[in-house]
ZAMARGU-4260 file (C-alpha; in steps of 0.2 Angstrom, whole numbers, plus 5000, padded with zeros to 4 digits):
<rodrens>
0) 5558/5527/5511 | 5563/5533/5494 | 5562/5551/5488 | 5555/5556/5471 | 5559/5575/5470
5) 5571/5575/5454 | 5567/5569/5436 | 5581/5556/5438 | 5573/5549/5454 | 5556/5548/5446
10) 5562/5540/5430 | 5571/5527/5440 | 5555/5523/5449 | 5544/5522/5433 | 5557/5510/5426
15) 5556/5499/5441 | 5549/5481/5440 | 5539/5484/5456 | 5530/5499/5448 | 5527/5490/5432
20) 5519/5475/5441 | 5508/5486/5451 | 5503/5496/5436 | 5498/5480/5427 | 5487/5476/5442
25) 5479/5493/5442 | 5475/5492/5423 | 5467/5475/5426 | 5457/5480/5441 | 5450/5495/5431
30) 5446/5484/5416 | 5458/5493/5405 | 5446/5508/5405 | 5449/5526/5409 | 5440/5529/5425
35) 5437/5548/5423 | 5429/5545/5406 | 5418/5532/5415 | 5413/5544/5428 | 5408/5556/5414
40) 5397/5542/5406 | 5410/5539/5392 | 5420/5524/5387 | 5439/5525/5383 | 5447/5508/5382
45) 5465/5502/5379 | 5471/5500/5361 | 5473/5483/5353 | 5490/5477/5347 | 5491/5475/5329
50) 5504/5462/5322 | 5519/5470/5315 | 5514/5488/5322 | 5518/5497/5338 | 5504/5497/5350
55) 5498/5515/5353 | 5498/5522/5371 | 5480/5525/5376 | 5480/5523/5395 | 5491/5529/5409
60) 5491/5524/5427 | 5489/5539/5438 | 5494/5542/5456 | 5480/5551/5465 | 5492/5557/5478
65) 5508/5562/5468 | 5524/5552/5473 | 5534/5568/5474 | 5523/5574/5489 | 5517/5557/5496
70) 5532/5544/5493 | 5524/5532/5505 | 5509/5530/5493 | 5520/5527/5477 | 5517/5508/5477
75) 5499/5507/5485 | 5486/5500/5473 | 5472/5511/5481 | 5482/5526/5476 | 5481/5522/5457
80) 5468/5524/5444 | 5468/5521/5425 | 5466/5536/5415 | 5467/5539/5396 | 5481/5551/5390
85) 5469/5566/5388 | 5461/5564/5405 | 5479/5562/5413 | 5485/5577/5405 | 5470/5587/5411
90) 5473/5581/5429 | 5491/5588/5427 | 5485/5604/5418 | 5495/5599/5402 | 5482/5603/5389
95) 5490/5607/5373 | 5483/5615/5357 | 5467/5620/5365 | 5458/5633/5355 | 5448/5646/5363
100) 5429/5646/5360 | 5422/5661/5350 | 5411/5672/5361 | 5400/5676/5346 | 5396/5665/5331
105) 5390/5679/5320 | 5387/5675/5301 | 5399/5683/5289 | 5390/5694/5276
</rodrens>
């Protein structure tokens, strides 16, 4: 069984054709929709490729049990779910540019 502890090991895994094939299966199974948004009653689908332009990345395939800690589940379809970038970043506590809500919304005189 492979180990995925270092960045180089993870990078090699995510460039592997076995991963890319399984990733496509997960996207198709999840109907190219973010499963977390769906649970929240929202809809976030994949972007559409426009001729002559680069397709924007909208969806990631997330390992429910991370490969670093559960390498035996790295290529198990049931361990994968489709998430939009925002939900995927939230899952990994990578929230950027979040502004703090004001405690009071007083009028300025």
